[in-house]
N, C-alpha and C positions, 0 to 999 in steps of 0.2 A: 504495499500501500501504501509504502515513503516512497519509495522507488517510482511508481505510478503521479505522487503529486511531485517530487522532484521532475520528472518528463515532464508532465503538463505546465509547471512555472518554467520548467527551457524554453520550449515552444511559445510561450508569451512574451516572455523577455527577448527568444530571437524575432520572435516578431516585431514587438517594440521598436528592438536597434536595426532591425531590416528596414523598418519603412520612415527610422530618422535618416538612416544613412541613402535612401534615394532619393531623396530631395535634393538643391543647392544651395549653399549658402549665400548666406547676402555677400561677401566678399567676394565668393566666384561669378555671382549675377554681375556684380560692381565690374568687374578687369571684360567682363564678356565686351559690357554696355562700353566701356571705352574702346577699347581695340575695336567697335565698329564704329566710333565715333572718328575713329582715327583713320579708320580707311577710311568710312564717307567724304572725310576731311581732305583725302586723297585725292578721290575720283574727280570731285566738283572742283577741285583745280587744273586738273590734268585736263577734265571738260573745257574748262573756260579757254582753254586756248585753239578748241576745234572750232566756236566761231570766226574769232579773228580770222583763221587759216582760211575761212569758205569765206569771208568777207573778201579776201583780198582775190580769190579763185574769181570771185563775180565780178570784183571792179575790170583783171585781164581778159573775162572772157567780152565783157561790155566791151571793151576797146577796141580786140580783137573785131568782133561784129562789127563797127562801123566802119575800120579798116578795110573789112574783104565788103560791105558796101561802099565804098571808096572805090574802089578797086572797078569793081563790077561796072560801075555811075562814071566810071574813066572810061573801062572799053565796051561803053554804050554811046555816050556822048563827049570823048577826047576829052574832054578838063573837070578838073575837080567840082565837087560841088560843096555845098553849105547841109546843113543838119534839115532845115527845110526842103531844100531839093533834094534831100536822099530819101524822105518821107514822102514827098509827092511825086518821084517816082517808080514806089511800087521796091525803091531798095531797103528801105527798113520800116518793119509792120509799121510802129511809133520813136518818138523822138525819145533819145536816152537823157536819163534825171541824170545821173552820174559826171557826163562828159561832155563836150562841147567840142567843134568842128571850130578851128580858128585859123587865120593867116590863109583860107582858099587865092592862089592863084591858077591862071592853067593847069600850071607844072608840080605847085607844091598843095600839101594841105597839115594842118599839124591837131592832133588831136591830145585834149587840153580835159581833166580835169575841173565839174565845178564847185565852186570852194564853197558850194552846201551839200555836197554830197558825201556817202563818207569815203570816198576817193578819194579824195586831197590831202 
């Protein structure tokens, strides 16, 4: 009988200690939260530069589109045109908000970024 009660007591004590060991302590949870915070800060700072690179690529693409339209306009009209001539001639769908065509002569043109745009 004594051994039966000892066995039951051991089962209860073992059951209590197993449930206590099954959870996380407050320190463990805080360490995990701190690690997740550090990782999220690293991700935020690394992703921030992606937007800047995308903006630079969009500016280069816009300028390249205008250059291509100018060359197509020259091939058709044998002269370079300003932004209005490129749009009205059908070489550009809309005028660029980021670049402007300046110093247009029969032999040259210059594409410059607008001072109010993101490419400035």
